[in-house]
C-alpha positions as CSV (number, residue, x, y, z in Angstrom):
1,M,-160.5,47.2,8.1
2,M,-157.0,47.5,6.6
3,L,-156.6,49.0,3.1
4,F,-154.6,46.6,1.1
5,F,-153.6,48.7,-1.8
6,P,-150.3,50.6,-1.5
7,Q,-150.5,54.2,-0.4
8,K,-147.7,56.7,-0.5
9,A,-146.4,58.0,2.9
10,T,-143.2,59.6,4.1
11,L,-141.2,57.8,6.8
12,Y,-138.9,60.1,8.8
13,R,-136.0,57.9,10.1
14,K,-133.6,59.0,12.8
15,I,-130.0,59.4,11.4
16,P,-127.5,57.1,13.0
17,D,-124.4,58.8,14.6
18,P,-121.3,57.5,12.7
19,N,-119.1,58.2,15.8
20,N,-121.3,56.4,18.4
21,P,-122.9,53.1,17.2
22,G,-126.4,52.7,18.6
23,R,-126.9,56.4,19.0
24,Y,-128.6,59.0,16.7
25,L,-127.7,62.5,15.7
26,K,-129.5,65.4,17.4
27,D,-129.9,69.0,16.5
28,D,-129.0,72.0,18.7
29,Y,-132.3,71.7,20.6
30,G,-131.9,68.0,21.5
31,N,-134.3,66.7,18.8
32,F,-133.4,63.8,16.6
33,Q,-132.3,64.6,13.1
34,L,-134.7,62.9,10.7
35,Q,-134.2,61.7,7.1
36,P,-137.4,61.5,4.9
37,I,-138.0,58.4,2.8
38,E,-141.0,57.8,0.5
39,V,-142.6,54.4,1.2
40,N,-145.7,52.5,0.0
41,V,-147.7,51.1,2.9
42,A,-151.1,49.9,3.8
43,I,-152.8,52.3,6.2
44,D,-155.8,52.1,8.5
45,L,-156.9,55.1,10.4
46,R,-158.2,53.8,13.7
47,Q,-158.2,55.0,17.3
48,N,-156.7,52.5,19.7
49,V,-154.8,52.4,23.1
50,V,-151.7,50.3,23.2
51,R,-148.7,49.8,25.4
52,D,-145.4,51.2,24.1
53,A,-141.9,49.7,24.5
54,D,-141.7,51.1,28.1
55,G,-145.1,49.6,29.1
56,A,-147.0,52.9,29.2
57,E,-150.5,53.2,27.7
58,V,-150.5,55.4,24.6
59,S,-153.3,56.5,22.3
60,T,-152.7,55.7,18.7
61,F,-154.6,56.8,15.5
62,M,-153.1,54.8,12.7
63,E,-152.2,51.2,11.9
64,V,-149.6,50.6,9.2
65,D,-148.3,47.5,7.3
66,F,-144.8,48.1,6.0
67,P,-143.1,46.1,3.3
68,P,-140.3,43.7,4.7
69,D,-137.5,45.7,3.1
70,V,-138.2,49.0,5.0
71,E,-136.0,49.6,8.0
72,Y,-137.4,51.7,10.9
73,D,-137.3,51.9,14.7
74,Y,-139.3,53.1,17.6
75,G,-139.7,56.9,17.6
76,D,-139.3,57.3,13.9
77,E,-142.2,59.3,12.4
78,L,-144.7,58.6,9.6
79,E,-146.6,61.2,7.6
80,Y,-149.6,60.4,5.5
81,K,-151.8,62.6,3.4
82,D,-155.3,61.2,2.7
83,P,-157.3,61.9,-0.6
84,F,-158.9,64.9,1.1
85,N,-155.4,66.5,1.7
86,R,-155.6,66.0,5.5
87,V,-152.2,65.3,6.9
88,Y,-151.6,62.7,9.6
89,R,-148.2,62.5,11.3
90,G,-147.1,60.6,14.4
91,K,-144.4,58.5,16.0
92,I,-144.0,54.8,15.7
93,I,-145.2,53.3,19.0
94,T,-145.3,49.5,18.4
95,I,-143.5,47.2,15.9
96,E,-144.6,43.6,15.1
97,E,-143.0,41.4,12.5
98,N,-144.8,38.7,10.5
99,T,-142.4,35.9,9.5
100,D,-142.6,32.8,7.4
101,P,-143.5,29.5,9.3
102,L,-139.8,28.8,10.1
103,G,-139.3,32.3,11.4
104,K,-136.3,33.0,9.0
105,R,-137.8,35.6,6.6
106,V,-139.8,38.7,7.5
107,L,-142.9,38.9,5.3
108,S,-144.2,42.3,6.6
109,R,-143.9,44.7,9.6
110,F,-147.0,46.1,11.3
111,S,-146.9,49.2,13.5
112,T,-149.1,51.6,15.3
113,I,-148.6,55.3,15.1
114,G,-149.5,57.8,17.8
């Protein structure tokens, strides 16, 4: 069951490389540099197995509905702290967009986190 009231979470987006379009900045260890952004989302903590963008099966633990104005991509991370102060953090595995009947306007984005 999806919780439909907004919950605060932190989205860690990869920072685009200004010199190489389509690439992202990395640190000295080869990890993506991440920029934190506070977002209001609907979260459902649920174990599931999905296929990622490469077709591999991945275990996920969270389903999230994002507002249509939030930009994110595969591999970005989401961190959520529940009312009991337990912290859940994982990478975005799947992205689905819900559009209006004509397919012109995005109404919401749904993702699984693993």
